[in-house]
TORDO-637368 format. One line per field, with one value per residue: residue number from 1; residue in one letter; chain; x, y, z of N, C-alpha, C, CB in turn. Coordinates in Angstrom, 1 decimal, m for minus. Last residue first. Glycine has a CB too. Layout:
// TORDO-637368
resi <- [NUM|...]
resn <- [A|...]
chain <- [A|...]
n_xx <- [X|...]
n_yy <- [Y|...]
n_zz <- [Z|...]
ca_xx <- [X|...]
ca_yy <- [Y|...]
ca_zz <- [Z|...]
c_xx <- [X|...]
c_yy <- [Y|...]
c_zz <- [Z|...]
cb_xx <- [X|...]
cb_yy <- [Y|...]
cb_zz <- [Z|...]
//
This chain:
// TORDO-637368
resi <- [187|186|185|184|183|182|181|180|179|178|177|176|175|174|173|172|171|170|169|168|167|166|165|164|163|162|161|160|159|158|157|156|155|154|153|152|151|150|149|148|147|146|145|144|143|142|141|140|139|138|137|136|135|134|133|132|131|130|129|128|127|126|125|124|123|122|121|120|119|118|117|116|115|114|113|112|111|110|109|108|107|106|105|104|103|102|101|100|99|98|97|96|95|94|93|92|91|90|89|88|87|86|85|84|83|82|81|80|79|78|77|76|75|74|73|72|71|70|69|68|67|66|65|64|63|62|61|60|59|58|57|56|55|54|53|52|51|50|49|48|47|46|45|44|43|42|41|40|39|38|37|36|35|34|33|32|31|30|29|28|27|26|25|24|23|22|21|20|19|18|17|16|15|14|13|12|11|10|9|8|7|6|5|4|3|2|1]
resn <- [N|I|Q|Y|G|N|T|K|S|I|I|F|D|N|D|N|F|M|N|L|I|K|K|R|L|R|Y|I|H|T|E|V|T|H|T|E|L|D|S|Q|Y|S|W|V|K|K|Q|L|E|D|I|S|V|S|N|E|S|K|F|L|Y|I|I|T|N|M|E|K|E|T|L|K|L|K|K|N|N|K|L|I|E|R|S|N|L|N|V|I|Y|D|S|V|K|V|E|S|Q|Y|N|F|Q|V|K|L|F|E|I|N|I|K|E|I|L|R|F|I|N|I|P|T|N|S|L|I|F|Q|N|D|V|D|L|Y|K|R|N|S|I|I|L|Y|N|K|I|K|K|L|K|E|N|L|T|E|Q|N|D|F|F|T|I|E|Y|N|F|N|L|D|L|E|I|L|I|Q|Y|L|R|N|F|K|Y|I|I|L|N|Q|T|I|M]
chain <- [A|A|A|A|A|A|A|A|A|A|A|A|A|A|A|A|A|A|A|A|A|A|A|A|A|A|A|A|A|A|A|A|A|A|A|A|A|A|A|A|A|A|A|A|A|A|A|A|A|A|A|A|A|A|A|A|A|A|A|A|A|A|A|A|A|A|A|A|A|A|A|A|A|A|A|A|A|A|A|A|A|A|A|A|A|A|A|A|A|A|A|A|A|A|A|A|A|A|A|A|A|A|A|A|A|A|A|A|A|A|A|A|A|A|A|A|A|A|A|A|A|A|A|A|A|A|A|A|A|A|A|A|A|A|A|A|A|A|A|A|A|A|A|A|A|A|A|A|A|A|A|A|A|A|A|A|A|A|A|A|A|A|A|A|A|A|A|A|A|A|A|A|A|A|A|A|A|A|A|A|A|A|A|A|A|A|A]
n_xx <- [8.9|11.4|13.8|16.7|17.4|16.4|14.9|14.6|14.2|12.8|12.5|10.4|10.1|10.3|9.9|10.2|11.3|14.0|14.9|14.3|15.9|18.4|18.4|18.3|20.8|22.5|21.8|22.5|25.3|26.1|25.3|26.9|29.6|31.1|32.7|34.6|33.8|32.3|30.6|31.8|29.8|27.9|26.0|23.6|24.2|26.0|25.0|22.4|23.1|24.2|22.0|18.8|15.6|12.3|10.5|10.3|11.9|11.5|12.5|15.2|15.8|15.1|16.9|19.4|19.4|19.4|21.9|23.6|23.2|21.7|18.9|17.2|13.8|11.1|7.6|5.0|4.6|7.6|10.2|13.6|15.6|17.0|16.0|15.2|13.7|12.0|9.7|7.3|5.7|4.4|5.8|6.9|6.5|8.8|9.3|10.0|7.8|7.2|9.4|8.8|6.3|7.0|8.7|6.9|5.3|7.0|7.3|4.7|4.5|6.4|5.2|2.9|4.1|5.2|2.8|1.7|3.6|2.0|1.5|2.6|4.1|3.0|2.1|3.3|2.4|2.5|2.5|0.2|m0.8|m0.4|m0.9|m0.4|0.9|m0.9|m2.1|m1.7|m1.9|m0.9|m0.9|m0.9|m1.5|m3.6|m6.9|m8.5|m7.7|m8.1|m10.9|m10.9|m9.5|m11.3|m13.4|m12.0|m11.2|m12.4|m12.1|m10.8|m10.9|m9.0|m7.8|m5.7|m3.1|m2.0|m4.3|m5.0|m6.7|m8.7|m8.8|m10.7|m9.3|m7.3|m8.9|m10.2|m7.9|m7.0|m9.2|m9.3|m7.8|m8.2|m6.3|m6.4|m4.7|m4.2|m3.3|m2.6|m3.1|m0.7|m1.3]
n_yy <- [9.1|7.8|9.8|10.7|12.7|14.6|16.4|14.8|14.8|12.2|10.7|11.9|14.5|15.0|13.4|12.7|10.3|10.9|13.1|12.2|10.0|11.1|12.8|10.9|9.7|11.8|12.2|9.7|9.6|11.8|11.0|8.7|9.8|11.4|10.7|9.8|7.2|6.3|4.3|2.2|0.9|m0.6|0.5|m0.1|0.2|2.4|4.4|4.6|5.6|8.1|9.4|8.0|7.8|8.2|5.2|2.6|1.1|0.2|2.4|2.4|m0.2|0.3|2.4|1.1|m1.0|0.5|1.7|m0.5|m1.5|1.0|0.7|2.0|2.6|2.8|3.5|2.8|4.0|3.0|1.1|0.3|m2.6|m5.1|m7.5|m8.4|m6.4|m3.8|m1.7|0.4|3.3|4.8|3.1|0.3|m3.1|m5.3|m8.4|m11.0|m12.6|m12.9|m14.4|m16.8|m17.5|m17.9|m20.1|m22.0|m22.3|m23.5|m26.0|m26.9|m27.2|m29.3|m31.4|m31.6|m32.5|m35.0|m36.3|m36.4|m35.8|m34.1|m33.6|m30.3|m27.5|m25.3|m23.7|m21.0|m19.3|m16.1|m13.8|m11.6|m10.4|m8.7|m11.2|m14.6|m17.4|m20.6|m22.2|m21.4|m20.8|m18.7|m18.7|m16.7|m15.1|m13.3|m12.1|m10.2|m9.5|m11.9|m11.8|m9.7|m10.8|m12.9|m11.4|m10.2|m12.4|m15.7|m18.2|m19.9|m22.2|m23.2|m25.0|m24.6|m26.9|m29.3|m32.0|m35.0|m35.4|m35.6|m36.0|m34.1|m31.7|m32.1|m32.2|m29.7|m28.0|m28.8|m28.0|m25.2|m22.7|m20.1|m20.7|m21.8|m21.1|m22.0|m20.6|m21.5|m19.9|m19.9|m21.1]
n_zz <- [28.6|30.5|32.2|34.2|37.1|38.9|37.4|34.2|30.7|28.7|25.7|24.0|23.0|20.4|17.5|14.9|14.2|13.3|14.8|17.5|17.6|17.4|19.7|21.7|21.3|21.9|24.7|25.7|25.2|26.9|29.4|29.7|29.5|30.9|34.0|36.5|38.7|40.8|39.9|37.3|34.7|33.2|31.6|33.0|35.8|36.2|34.6|35.7|38.2|37.6|36.5|37.7|36.4|37.7|38.4|37.4|34.7|32.1|30.6|31.2|30.0|27.3|26.7|27.2|25.3|22.9|23.2|23.3|20.7|18.6|16.3|13.5|13.2|11.0|10.6|11.0|13.6|14.9|16.4|16.8|16.8|17.1|16.4|19.0|20.2|19.0|20.5|19.5|21.0|22.8|25.5|24.3|24.0|22.7|21.2|21.6|21.8|19.0|18.1|19.6|18.5|15.8|16.2|17.2|15.0|13.3|14.6|14.4|11.6|11.2|12.6|11.0|8.6|9.5|9.9|7.4|4.5|1.8|m1.8|m1.6|m1.1|0.1|2.6|4.3|7.0|8.5|10.1|8.3|5.3|3.1|0.6|0.6|m1.1|m0.7|1.1|4.6|8.0|10.5|13.9|16.9|19.7|19.9|19.0|18.0|15.5|14.1|13.6|11.7|9.6|8.9|7.9|5.6|4.0|4.1|4.9|7.7|10.4|13.2|16.0|18.7|19.6|20.0|19.0|18.9|15.8|13.8|11.1|10.4|10.7|8.7|6.4|6.3|6.0|3.5|1.9|2.3|2.4|3.3|6.1|9.2|12.1|15.3|18.1|21.4|24.4|27.0|30.3]
ca_xx <- [7.7|10.7|12.6|16.0|17.7|17.2|16.0|14.1|15.1|12.7|13.2|10.5|9.7|11.3|9.5|9.8|9.9|13.2|15.1|13.7|14.4|18.0|18.5|17.2|19.6|22.5|21.8|21.1|24.4|26.3|24.7|25.4|29.1|29.8|32.5|34.1|34.5|33.3|30.1|31.8|30.9|28.8|27.4|23.7|23.3|26.2|26.4|22.6|22.4|25.0|23.1|20.0|16.8|13.4|10.9|9.0|12.0|11.1|11.1|14.4|16.0|14.4|15.5|19.0|19.4|18.3|20.7|23.5|22.8|22.8|19.5|18.1|15.1|12.0|9.0|5.7|3.9|6.4|9.2|12.4|15.0|17.5|16.6|16.0|14.9|12.2|11.2|7.6|6.7|3.8|5.0|7.4|5.8|8.4|8.8|11.1|8.5|6.3|9.2|10.1|6.5|6.0|9.2|8.1|4.7|6.5|8.5|5.2|3.6|6.6|6.5|2.8|3.4|6.1|3.7|1.0|3.4|3.1|1.2|1.7|4.5|2.8|2.2|2.8|3.2|1.9|2.7|1.4|m1.1|m1.0|m0.3|m1.3|1.2|m0.2|m1.4|m2.4|m1.5|m1.9|m0.1|m1.5|m0.6|m2.2|m5.9|m8.9|m7.8|m6.8|m10.4|m11.7|m9.0|m9.9|m13.6|m12.6|m10.2|m12.7|m11.9|m11.4|m10.8|m10.1|m7.8|m7.1|m3.6|m1.8|m3.3|m5.0|m5.6|m9.1|m7.8|m11.0|m10.5|m6.9|m8.0|m11.0|m8.7|m6.2|m8.8|m10.3|m7.2|m8.4|m6.8|m6.3|m5.8|m3.8|m4.4|m2.0|m3.7|m1.4|m0.6]
ca_yy <- [9.9|7.6|9.0|10.5|11.7|13.5|16.9|15.3|15.0|13.5|10.7|10.5|14.2|15.6|13.3|14.1|10.3|9.9|13.1|13.5|9.8|10.1|13.4|11.8|8.9|11.2|13.3|10.2|8.7|11.8|12.2|8.6|8.7|12.0|10.5|11.1|7.6|7.3|5.7|2.6|1.7|m1.3|0.6|m0.2|m0.9|1.1|4.0|4.2|4.3|7.0|9.1|8.9|7.1|8.7|6.6|3.3|1.9|m0.7|2.0|3.5|0.1|m0.8|2.5|2.3|m1.3|m0.4|2.6|0.4|m2.3|0.2|1.1|1.0|3.3|2.0|4.0|2.3|4.5|3.7|1.3|0.9|m1.5|m3.8|m6.7|m9.2|m6.8|m5.2|m2.0|m1.0|2.7|4.6|4.3|1.4|m1.8|m4.6|m7.1|m10.1|m12.3|m12.2|m13.0|m16.1|m17.2|m16.9|m18.9|m21.6|m21.7|m22.2|m25.1|m26.7|m26.3|m27.9|m30.9|m31.2|m31.3|m33.9|m36.0|m35.7|m36.7|m34.1|m34.1|m31.3|m28.8|m25.5|m25.1|m21.4|m20.4|m17.0|m15.1|m11.9|m11.5|m8.2|m9.9|m13.6|m16.2|m19.6|m22.8|m21.3|m21.7|m18.9|m19.1|m17.4|m16.2|m12.8|m13.1|m10.8|m8.5|m11.5|m12.8|m9.6|m9.7|m13.2|m12.2|m9.4|m11.5|m14.3|m18.0|m18.7|m22.0|m22.6|m24.9|m24.5|m25.6|m28.3|m30.9|m34.1|m35.6|m35.4|m36.8|m35.5|m32.0|m31.9|m33.3|m30.9|m27.9|m29.1|m29.4|m26.0|m24.0|m20.4|m19.6|m22.3|m20.6|m22.4|m20.6|m21.3|m20.7|m19.1|m21.3]
ca_zz <- [28.7|29.3|32.2|32.9|36.1|39.4|38.3|35.5|31.9|29.3|26.9|24.3|24.4|21.3|18.9|15.2|14.6|12.6|13.4|16.9|17.7|16.4|18.4|21.6|21.1|20.6|23.7|25.8|24.6|25.4|28.8|29.7|28.6|30.4|32.6|36.0|37.5|41.1|40.1|38.7|35.2|34.2|31.1|31.5|35.3|36.8|34.5|34.3|38.1|38.3|35.6|37.7|36.7|36.9|38.7|37.8|35.9|33.2|30.5|31.6|31.4|28.1|26.5|27.9|26.8|23.2|23.1|24.5|21.9|19.1|17.6|14.1|13.5|11.8|10.5|9.8|12.4|15.2|15.3|17.4|16.1|17.7|15.3|18.0|20.8|18.7|20.4|19.6|20.2|21.5|25.1|25.1|23.8|23.9|21.0|21.3|23.0|19.9|17.6|19.7|19.9|16.2|15.6|18.0|16.3|12.9|14.4|15.7|12.3|10.6|13.0|12.4|8.7|9.0|11.0|8.4|5.6|2.8|m0.5|m1.1|m1.5|m1.3|2.4|3.0|6.6|7.4|10.6|9.1|6.3|4.3|1.1|0.6|m0.3|m1.5|0.0|3.3|6.9|9.4|12.7|15.8|19.3|19.8|19.4|19.3|16.5|14.4|14.5|13.0|10.3|9.4|9.1|6.7|4.6|3.9|3.5|7.2|9.0|12.6|14.5|18.2|19.1|21.0|18.7|20.1|16.7|15.2|11.9|10.3|11.5|10.1|6.8|6.4|7.2|4.7|2.0|2.9|2.1|1.9|5.3|7.9|11.2|13.9|17.2|20.0|23.4|25.9|29.0]
c_xx <- [6.5|9.3|12.0|14.8|16.9|17.5|16.9|15.2|14.3|13.7|13.3|11.3|9.8|11.1|10.6|9.2|9.4|11.7|14.1|13.8|13.7|16.5|18.1|17.2|18.3|21.2|21.6|20.9|22.9|25.4|24.9|24.8|27.5|29.2|31.2|33.9|33.8|34.1|31.1|31.4|30.8|30.0|28.4|25.2|23.4|25.5|26.6|24.0|22.5|24.4|24.0|21.1|18.0|14.7|12.0|9.3|10.7|11.2|10.6|12.9|15.2|14.6|14.7|17.5|19.0|18.2|19.4|22.2|22.7|22.4|20.8|18.8|16.0|13.3|9.9|7.1|4.7|5.8|8.1|11.5|13.8|16.9|17.2|16.7|15.8|13.6|11.3|9.1|6.8|4.7|4.3|6.7|6.3|7.7|8.3|10.6|9.6|6.9|8.2|10.0|7.7|6.2|8.3|8.7|5.8|5.9|8.0|6.5|4.2|5.7|6.8|4.1|3.2|5.4|4.8|1.9|2.8|2.7|2.4|1.7|3.7|3.2|1.9|3.1|2.6|2.9|2.1|1.4|0.2|m1.5|m1.1|m0.7|0.1|0.0|m0.7|m1.5|m2.3|m1.2|m1.2|m0.5|m1.2|m1.3|m4.5|m7.9|m8.0|m6.7|m9.0|m11.2|m9.7|m9.4|m12.2|m12.8|m10.8|m11.8|m12.2|m11.1|m11.5|m9.9|m9.1|m7.0|m5.0|m2.2|m3.2|m3.9|m5.7|m8.0|m8.1|m10.1|m10.8|m8.1|m7.7|m10.1|m9.6|m7.0|m8.0|m9.9|m8.1|m7.8|m6.9|m7.0|m5.4|m5.0|m3.8|m3.1|m3.0|m1.9|m1.4]
c_yy <- [9.0|8.3|8.9|9.6|11.8|12.4|15.8|15.8|15.5|13.6|12.1|10.2|12.7|15.2|13.8|14.1|11.7|10.1|12.1|13.5|11.1|10.0|12.4|12.4|9.8|10.4|12.7|11.3|9.1|10.9|12.3|9.8|8.7|11.0|11.1|10.9|8.9|7.8|6.7|4.0|1.9|m0.5|m0.2|m0.3|m1.1|m0.1|2.6|3.7|3.7|5.6|8.0|8.4|8.0|8.0|7.0|4.8|2.7|0.0|1.2|3.2|1.3|m0.5|1.5|2.5|m0.1|m0.7|1.7|1.3|m1.5|m0.6|0.4|1.6|2.2|2.8|3.1|2.8|4.1|4.2|2.1|1.4|m0.9|m2.6|m5.4|m8.3|m7.6|m5.6|m3.5|m1.1|1.2|3.9|4.0|2.6|m0.8|m3.3|m6.5|m8.7|m11.2|m11.7|m12.2|m14.6|m16.4|m16.5|m17.7|m20.2|m21.2|m21.5|m23.7|m25.8|m26.0|m26.9|m29.5|m30.7|m30.8|m32.5|m35.0|m35.4|m35.9|m35.1|m34.1|m32.4|m29.9|m26.8|m25.4|m22.9|m21.0|m18.1|m16.2|m13.3|m11.8|m9.3|m9.5|m12.3|m15.2|m18.3|m21.9|m22.0|m21.5|m19.8|m19.3|m17.7|m17.0|m13.9|m12.6|m11.7|m9.0|m10.4|m12.4|m10.6|m9.4|m12.0|m12.6|m10.2|m10.7|m13.4|m16.5|m18.7|m20.7|m22.4|m24.3|m24.3|m25.7|m27.0|m30.0|m33.0|m34.6|m35.8|m36.7|m36.4|m33.5|m32.2|m33.3|m32.1|m29.2|m29.0|m29.7|m27.5|m25.0|m21.7|m20.0|m21.3|m21.1|m22.0|m20.9|m21.5|m20.4|m20.1|m20.6]
c_zz <- [28.3|29.5|30.8|33.1|34.9|38.4|38.8|36.3|33.1|30.5|27.5|25.6|24.8|22.7|19.8|16.7|14.9|12.9|12.7|15.4|17.2|16.4|17.3|20.2|21.0|20.3|22.3|24.8|24.6|24.7|27.3|29.0|28.5|29.4|32.2|34.5|37.0|39.9|40.4|38.9|36.7|34.6|32.0|31.0|33.8|36.1|35.0|34.0|36.7|38.1|36.3|36.8|36.6|37.3|37.7|38.0|36.2|34.6|31.7|31.6|31.9|29.6|27.4|27.8|27.6|24.7|23.5|24.4|23.1|20.3|17.9|15.3|14.1|12.0|11.4|9.6|11.1|13.8|15.8|16.3|17.0|16.9|15.8|17.0|19.9|19.2|20.2|19.5|20.4|20.5|23.8|24.6|24.8|23.5|22.3|21.2|22.8|21.2|18.5|19.3|20.2|17.6|15.9|17.5|17.2|14.2|14.1|15.6|13.6|11.3|12.5|12.9|10.1|9.0|10.7|9.6|6.7|3.9|0.5|m2.1|m0.9|m1.8|0.9|2.8|5.3|7.1|9.7|9.6|7.0|5.3|2.3|1.2|m0.5|m0.7|m1.0|2.2|5.7|8.3|11.6|14.7|18.2|19.2|19.2|19.8|17.9|15.4|15.0|14.0|11.6|10.2|9.7|8.0|5.8|4.7|3.1|5.6|8.6|11.1|14.1|16.7|18.7|20.6|19.9|19.9|17.9|16.2|13.4|11.1|11.5|11.1|8.3|6.9|7.4|6.0|3.2|2.9|2.8|1.5|3.8|7.0|9.8|13.0|15.8|19.0|22.1|24.9|27.9]
cb_xx <- [7.7|10.5|11.6|16.9|17.6|16.5|15.4|13.3|16.2|11.3|14.7|11.1|8.3|11.3|9.1|8.7|9.8|13.6|16.5|14.5|14.0|18.7|20.0|17.3|19.3|23.7|23.0|20.8|24.5|27.8|25.3|25.0|29.6|30.1|32.5|35.1|34.4|34.3|29.1|33.2|30.8|29.3|27.9|23.0|21.9|25.8|27.3|22.2|20.9|25.1|23.9|20.5|17.0|13.5|11.3|8.4|13.2|12.0|10.8|14.6|17.5|15.0|15.0|19.7|20.8|18.4|20.5|24.7|23.9|24.0|18.5|19.2|14.9|12.3|9.1|4.8|3.8|6.6|8.7|12.8|14.4|19.0|15.5|15.1|14.6|12.1|11.9|6.8|8.1|3.4|5.9|9.0|4.3|9.6|7.7|11.8|9.1|5.1|8.6|11.2|6.5|4.6|9.3|9.2|3.8|5.5|9.4|5.6|2.2|6.3|7.6|2.3|2.0|6.6|4.4|m0.2|4.7|3.3|0.6|0.3|6.0|3.6|1.2|3.5|3.2|1.6|2.0|1.5|m1.7|m2.2|m0.4|m2.6|2.5|m0.9|m2.3|m2.6|m1.5|m2.3|0.8|m2.7|m0.2|m1.7|m6.1|m10.2|m8.9|m6.0|m10.3|m13.2|m9.1|m9.0|m14.4|m13.9|m9.6|m14.2|m12.9|m10.7|m11.5|m10.4|m7.7|m7.9|m2.7|m0.3|m3.8|m4.8|m4.3|m10.3|m6.4|m11.0|m11.7|m6.4|m6.7|m11.6|m9.7|m5.0|m8.0|m11.6|m5.7|m8.0|m6.0|m6.9|m5.8|m3.5|m5.1|m0.8|m5.2|m0.4|m0.5]
cb_yy <- [11.1|6.1|9.6|10.1|10.4|12.9|17.7|14.1|16.1|13.8|10.1|9.7|14.7|17.1|11.8|14.6|9.4|8.5|12.8|14.7|9.5|8.8|13.8|13.0|8.0|10.3|14.2|10.6|7.3|11.5|13.4|8.5|7.4|13.4|8.9|12.3|6.5|6.8|5.7|2.3|3.1|m2.6|2.0|0.9|m0.6|1.1|5.0|5.3|4.4|7.4|10.4|8.9|5.9|10.2|6.8|2.8|2.8|m1.9|1.3|4.7|0.3|m2.2|2.4|3.5|m1.8|m1.7|3.1|1.3|m3.4|1.2|0.9|0.7|4.5|0.6|5.5|2.4|6.0|4.9|m0.1|2.2|m1.9|m3.8|m6.4|m10.2|m7.6|m5.4|m1.6|m1.9|3.3|6.0|5.5|1.5|m2.0|m4.4|m7.0|m10.5|m13.5|m13.1|m13.0|m16.8|m18.4|m17.4|m19.0|m22.7|m22.7|m22.3|m25.7|m28.0|m26.9|m28.0|m31.9|m32.4|m31.5|m34.2|m37.3|m36.4|m37.4|m32.7|m35.5|m30.8|m29.1|m24.4|m25.9|m20.6|m21.5|m16.1|m15.2|m10.9|m12.7|m7.3|m8.8|m13.9|m15.6|m19.3|m23.8|m19.8|m23.2|m17.5|m20.4|m16.6|m17.1|m12.5|m14.5|m11.5|m7.5|m11.2|m14.2|m9.8|m8.4|m13.6|m13.4|m8.8|m10.6|m14.0|m18.9|m17.5|m23.2|m21.2|m26.3|m23.4|m25.1|m28.3|m30.2|m34.8|m35.5|m36.2|m36.3|m35.9|m31.1|m30.5|m33.3|m31.2|m26.7|m28.0|m29.7|m25.9|m24.1|m19.3|m18.3|m23.8|m19.1|m24.0|m19.3|m22.3|m20.5|m18.1|m22.8]
cb_zz <- [27.8|28.9|33.2|31.8|36.7|40.6|39.5|36.2|31.5|29.8|26.7|23.1|24.7|21.1|19.3|14.2|15.7|13.1|13.0|17.5|19.1|16.7|18.1|22.6|22.4|20.4|23.8|27.2|25.3|25.2|29.5|31.2|29.0|29.7|32.3|36.2|36.4|42.2|41.2|39.4|34.4|33.6|31.0|30.8|35.6|38.3|35.1|33.3|38.5|39.8|35.4|39.2|35.6|36.9|40.1|39.1|35.9|33.2|29.2|30.6|31.7|27.7|25.1|27.3|27.2|22.4|21.7|24.6|22.1|19.5|18.7|13.0|14.5|11.1|10.8|8.6|12.4|16.1|14.8|18.3|14.7|17.7|14.2|17.4|22.1|17.1|21.8|18.6|20.4|20.9|25.0|24.9|23.8|24.8|20.0|20.1|23.6|20.2|16.2|18.9|20.8|15.9|14.1|18.0|17.0|11.8|13.3|16.4|12.4|9.1|12.5|13.3|8.0|7.6|11.4|8.9|6.0|3.4|m0.5|m0.9|m1.1|m2.1|3.3|1.8|7.8|6.2|12.0|10.3|5.6|4.0|0.0|1.4|m0.8|m2.8|m0.7|2.9|7.4|8.7|12.9|15.3|20.5|21.2|18.7|19.2|16.1|13.2|13.8|12.7|9.4|8.2|8.8|6.2|3.6|4.3|2.7|7.8|8.2|13.3|13.9|19.0|18.0|21.3|17.5|21.4|15.9|15.5|11.6|8.8|11.0|10.4|5.9|5.1|7.1|4.7|0.7|2.1|2.7|1.0|5.5|7.7|11.2|13.8|17.1|19.8|23.3|25.3|28.6]
//
């Protein structure tokens, strides 16, 4: 099981209360009041939620607890819900080469640039990425488009052409999907 890290950031009162309660939480609780040490910690962990009493820029997975006092059981419920959201978002991202594909938003990201994908484009990228070898047009027709192999169609080639063009225009990458003699492959 992945450790859930609850980070209390610049909110010492809350940290003291949670430590004093000494409840059997399903997460590890730490306190930070310095951005640099927080950033060092975040480089080492994946599953985290940061609670603070105000919004801080450049802090991801942040839960703002501004309405205090709050019932401790209600607070724990809110923390658990926020951890579920973090887990959902974490599972929705797939690293493909130098890119991140967000399955929820159907976007591909690289260097702070985002490109919206159609469902078929996203499915094509994921299918190509998960395949160890190059994938034939017939296989893509069957697995991504659910077409029968005896149909004469250029759907796959057309979609690959358009997808390559979109990626070239947004990311200046002409080698993301490469053609092999027996099909396509993610580079």
